[in-house]
N, C-alpha and C positions, 0 to 999 in steps of 0.2 A: 504494500500500500504506500502511496505517496504521502508525504507529510501534509497535514491539513492546516490551512491558515485560519485566521480568526474570521468570525461571521457575526453579523448583527442580529440580535434576538428580535423576533417579530413582535414580542410583547413589550419588553422594556427598552428596546432600541440600543442596548449596550452591546459591546463586542464580547464574544466568548469563543472558546476553542471547542468545537464539536467533538464528540466522542469518535474515536477512530473507526469504530464499527458502524457508525451511523452518519458519517460525515457527508455523504451525498444527499441526505434528506433531512438532517436535523436542522430545525429552524428556530427552536426555542432553547434558551439557556436552562440551567438546572435550578434556578431560584424557585422558591415555593410558589410565589405568585405567578411566575411564568409557567410552571408546571400545571397549575390550576387552569390557566388560560388555555394551554395546549389541550388539556383534557376536555374542557368545555367546547372548544372548537371541534375536536374529534367527535364528541357526542352529537353536536349539531349536524356535522356532515353525515354521521351514521343515520340519525333520525330523518334526514332529508331524502334519503334514498327511498324510492317508491316501495321496494319490498319490505322496508323496515317501518314504514309509517304506522301500520296497524299492529306492530309487534306486541305491545302491552295491552291492547284492547281486545274485546271479544269475549264471548261466553266461556270458551275453553280456558282462557287465561284467568278469568274471574273465578272459575271453579277450581283451578289449580291453586290460586292464592288462598281461597277459602279452605281448601283441604290442608294446605301447609299451616295456616293459622290454627286450625282445629287440632292438628298434630303437635303444635308447639304453643300451648296456652301460656300466657304470661311471659313470653320470651323477652318482652321489652322491660319487664320488671327486674330481670336478673343482672342488669348492668350495675357495675360498682359505682357508687356515688363517691365523689371526692369529698373528703372531710376538710372543712374549712374551719380553722380555729382563729378566733379573734381574742387576743389577750389584751385586757385593758388594765393599765396601771392605775391604781387608785390614788386619789389625792391624799396628801398627808392630812391627818386629823387636825381640825381647827375648832377651837371652842367657840360657842355661840357669841361670847362677848368680843371675840376678836374678828368676827365677820365684818363688822363695820369699819375696821381699821384699814385704810387704803393700802398701807405697806404690806399687810398680811394678805390682802386680796391680790396684790400683784404676785406674791410668792405662790399663792394657791393657783392663780391663773397660769403662771409659768410652769407649774408642776403637772398640768393636765396633758394627756396624750394629744398629739396633733389631730387625730380623728375627732376627738371631742371638741377641740378648739375650732376646727373647721365647721362642725355642726352648729356650734354656738354662733359663729360669725354668719353662717347662712341664715339662721333663724332670726338673729338680731339685726341683720343687714348692716353690720359695721365691722371694721377691722381695727379700730382704735384700741390700743392696749388698755386705756383707762376704762372705756366702756365695756370691753371684754372682761376685765377684772370685776367690775361691778355686777355684770350679768352672771358671771360664774359664781360670785358670792350669793346672789339671789337664788340661783338654781340649787346650790348646796343647801341653803336654808330651807327651800321648798322641799327638797328631798328628805332632809332631816325631819321636817314636819310630817311628812308622809310615813316614814318608817319608824319614827321615834328617836329620841335623843341617844339611846344606848347603842345604835348601830353605827 
């Protein structure tokens, strides 16, 4: 085989070196997005052929699908679900008499996890540190009122 030069990908328009075994007809590079585009174009070409237009329709294909579904009940339930864990770092305990102190509120505000601070800023509509500290203090006081002072 003669050495192959670089070729421009039909999808991303960047130069790539085609695989030596497919150099005469490889038109897409190996990037994930380009592979998806190649597969979609191939599927469109296949479905456009007259003999394939009715491939998935018709009573015999519907009966085949129903028979498979009956033989494999609940197949879709057996997929493993990814476990997502969100760890929240609790704020340091602040006594009720310190909640009004602006310096303590700043410390409490800065100790919150970024996720909680982002939520507070979205709800309050502000990103000012003083406002965020005040709102955080109010939320902590409201939370303590709900669960009781011992929590």
